N, C-alpha and C positions, 0 to 999 in steps of 0.2 A: 263684940257681937256683929259689928260691921263686917268683920272678916268672915265670921261664920255665915252671915246672911249672904255674902257674896259667894261663898263656897257652895251653899245650897242652891243658889240660882244657877251657878255654873254647872253643878251636877245635874240639875233638872234639864238644862238645855242639852247637855251631853246625852242624857237618857232619851230625850225626845228625838235626838238625831239618830240614835241607835234603833229605835222602834220604827219599823217600816210597815206601812199598811200592807195587808195581803194583796198579791197580784190578782188581777182580774183575768179569768180564762174562760174559754168555751170549748166544747168538743162536739163532734158530730161524726157518726159512722157514715161512710160513703161506700156504696157498692158500685163498681165500674164493670160493665160488661164490654168485652172486646170481641167482636165477631170477625173471625179469620175466615177468608173465603177458601173453598176447596181448590187446591192447586194440584195439577197433574202435569209433569214434564217428562216428555219422551225424548231421549237422546238416541241417535242412530247415525251410522255412516250412510251417506247417500251415494257413494261411489266406491266400490271395492273391486280391486284388480287382484286376482289370484293367478299365480303362475306355478305350475308343477313341473318338476323334472321328469324327463322321459322315463327314468327308472321307476319313479313312483307309479306311473300308469302301466308300465310293462309288468310290474308285479301284480297289478289287478287283473291283467289278462292271463298271466301264467305265473302261478305261485313260485316256480323255480327260478324266475328271473330276479336278479338283484341289481341290475344296471340297465341302461338303455340298450346296450348291445348284448342280447341274450343268445345263448346256444343251448339247445336241448336235444340230446341224442335220442333217437328212436332205436331202442335196443332189440326189438323183435326182428328176427331174420325174415327177410322177404324174398320171395322168388317170383319171378315174372317170366312170362313167355313173350318173346319178341314175335309179333305178328305184323307183317308188313312194315317192319322198321319201327314199330311203336310198342312201348312197354308202359303199363299203368301199374305203379306200385300202390296207388290209392292212399296217399299219406293222410288224407282227410279223416280216415277211420281211426287214426292214431292220435288225433287232436281232441283234447277235452278242455273246453273253456272253463277256467276256474272262476271267472267273474265276468258278468255282462253289465254290471252297474258299479258306479263309484259313489260311495256315500261321503258327502262333504259336510263338515260342521265348522261354522265360523264362530269361534268362541268370543265372548265379550264384545259382540258387535252391536248391541243396543243396551240401553239402561233406562230405568224409570225412577223418578223421585216424586213424592207426593206429600201433601199436607191436607188433613181433613178427611182422608179416606181410610177405611179399615182394611180393605183388600183391593187388589187390582186383578184384572183378567187380561192376558195378552193373547193375540192371535195374529196369524199371517195369512195373507191372501195373494195368490198368484196375480201378477199385474202384467201379463204378456210375456212370460218366459218362453224360450224356445221349447219345442216339443220334447227334446232330450231331458229336460228338467222335470222332475216329479217329486212328490213326497215332501213338499215344503212344510216345515214345522218350526216352532219356536219353543224355547224352554228358558225359564219356567213359564207355564201358562197361567199360573195364579201365584199370588204372594201377598205379603204385607208390606205396603210401601211406607217409606219414611224419608226423611231428608237425607239420609245416607242412601246413595244410589244402589238399587238392586240391578245387577247386570244379567244379561241373557245371551243365548246363543240362537243361531239360525242354522237349520240343517236342511239338506235336500239331496236327492239322488240324481246322477247323470247316467243316462242310458248310453253305454259305450258302443252299442251297435247302431246308434242313430246316425243318419246322414248329416245331422247338424254338426258333427265333428269334422266334416270335410274341410272346413275353412280354419280349423284349429281354434275356434272361439265359440264358447257356449255362453249365452246370456240368460241369467236368472234375474227377473224383475219381480219384485214383490213389495207389498205394503204391510207394515207392521202396525197394528192397532192395539192400544192399551186403554182400558176403561177402568175407572175407579168407582168403587161403590162403598 
């Protein structure tokens, strides 16, 4: 009996060690609000130098030109009377200007990123360009901003008859504005 009694006591102690009281816990629902500010970032080049080959502008002036040195024959027969040693064949009546303006588009010259805005509006304003520059525009003028940049172009026209071309340099100065809403 002594052995049985000792076995029962040992079994009771073992069972007591195996029974663990339930863990105490608590839970609570937490609502966290994070306010993210509206952010609008405009990227743009502040100094752009464009150089064109002579042939590119020659083609604007005369569509038959393909290089900077162009030759264009006047095929109509002309007759002139020499009077006092002077003959006037009036070549000006045979000239037809094919272009008096050059349209310039600078692609991917600005970009916008935004957070917190549903749309953006872009505009451009002349900021003291030379008189030969006109028709400043940006594209796109509206869009849906995101953290992936939306790129844009700037376009303008150059008056090829302007005296601003006398020094071989045209300055286009403009301000790009992007507004988020």
